[in-house]
C-alpha positions in Angstrom: 99.4 -8.0 -81.2 102.7 -6.4 -82.2 103.9 -6.8 -85.7 107.2 -8.5 -86.2 109.9 -6.3 -87.8 113.5 -6.8 -88.7 114.4 -4.1 -86.1 115.2 -5.1 -82.6 112.5 -3.9 -80.2 113.3 -0.9 -78.0 115.6 -1.7 -75.1 116.2 -5.2 -76.4 119.4 -5.5 -74.5 118.1 -4.4 -71.2 117.8 -7.2 -68.6 114.2 -7.2 -67.2 112.9 -7.9 -63.7 112.1 -5.9 -60.6 115.7 -6.1 -59.4 117.2 -5.1 -62.8 119.3 -1.9 -62.3 118.4 -0.8 -65.9 114.7 -1.3 -65.4 114.8 0.7 -62.1 116.6 3.5 -63.9 114.1 3.5 -66.7 111.3 3.6 -64.2 112.9 6.6 -62.5 113.3 8.3 -65.9 109.6 7.8 -66.7 108.6 8.9 -63.1 109.8 12.4 -64.1 106.7 12.6 -66.2 104.4 10.9 -63.7 103.8 13.8 -61.3 101.0 16.3 -62.1 103.2 19.3 -61.2 106.2 18.1 -63.1 104.1 17.1 -66.1 102.3 20.5 -66.0 105.6 22.3 -66.0 106.9 20.2 -68.9 103.7 20.9 -70.9 103.8 24.6 -70.2 107.5 24.8 -71.2 106.8 22.9 -74.4 104.1 25.4 -75.3 105.8 28.6 -74.2 109.5 28.0 -74.5 111.0 29.8 -71.5 109.0 30.7 -68.4 109.8 32.2 -65.0 109.1 30.4 -61.8 106.4 32.9 -61.0 104.7 32.3 -64.4 104.9 28.5 -63.8 103.5 28.9 -60.3 100.6 31.0 -61.5 99.8 28.6 -64.4 100.1 25.4 -62.3 98.3 26.7 -59.3 100.6 25.1 -56.7 102.6 26.8 -54.0 105.9 28.3 -55.1 108.1 26.0 -52.9 106.5 22.9 -54.3 106.8 24.0 -57.9 110.4 25.0 -57.3 111.2 21.6 -55.8 109.8 19.8 -58.9 111.6 22.2 -61.2 114.9 21.3 -59.4 114.1 17.6 -60.0 113.5 18.2 -63.7 116.7 20.2 -64.0 118.7 17.5 -62.1 117.4 14.8 -64.4 118.2 16.8 -67.5 114.7 17.4 -68.8 114.8 21.2 -68.1 117.5 23.8 -68.0 117.5 26.9 -65.8 119.1 30.3 -66.0 119.2 33.2 -63.6 118.5 36.8 -64.5 118.9 38.9 -61.4 116.6 37.5 -58.7 114.5 35.5 -61.3 115.0 32.0 -62.5 113.8 31.0 -66.0 113.2 27.5 -67.2 113.0 25.8 -70.6 113.1 22.3 -72.1 116.7 21.1 -72.1 116.4 18.0 -74.2 114.2 17.9 -77.3 113.5 14.2 -76.7 111.3 15.3 -73.8 108.9 16.7 -76.4 108.9 13.3 -78.1 107.9 11.6 -74.9 105.1 14.1 -74.4 104.0 13.5 -78.0 104.0 9.7 -77.6 102.0 10.1 -74.3 99.5 12.3 -76.1 99.1 9.7 -78.9 98.7 6.7 -76.5 96.3 8.6 -74.3 94.2 9.7 -77.3 94.0 6.1 -78.5 93.2 4.7 -75.0 91.4 7.5 -73.2 88.4 5.4 -72.0 90.6 2.7 -70.6 93.0 5.1 -68.9 90.1 7.0 -67.3 88.6 3.7 -66.0 91.8 2.1 -64.9 92.0 1.4 -61.1 95.1 -0.7 -61.4 97.6 2.2 -60.9 95.8 3.8 -57.9 98.1 3.9 -55.0 101.2 2.6 -56.8 
């Protein structure tokens, strides 16, 4: 059970429900972390700072066009920045709060690993 505090809970002013515009946008925001290729790219960039597309492709083990598509998504959503140097593209974390989300995810996963591994509820969602 959550402890009551004097602070308002996160997103206290956000209307809830499946048709809520704000909830849909928040779900899209979190979806940026929900794909294994995007999450792998974010984890790698959090560890190494800046990386080229070829370095990310090699580390992730997915085809270059697929990795590039996911990187474009991460750039568009503001999680990652890109820069060109000649024919090469380099990527890095654009918003330090992304690191916070990854850290929160790590903590929650560490505390609930058995349950997450056994969970069948989210399959096919």
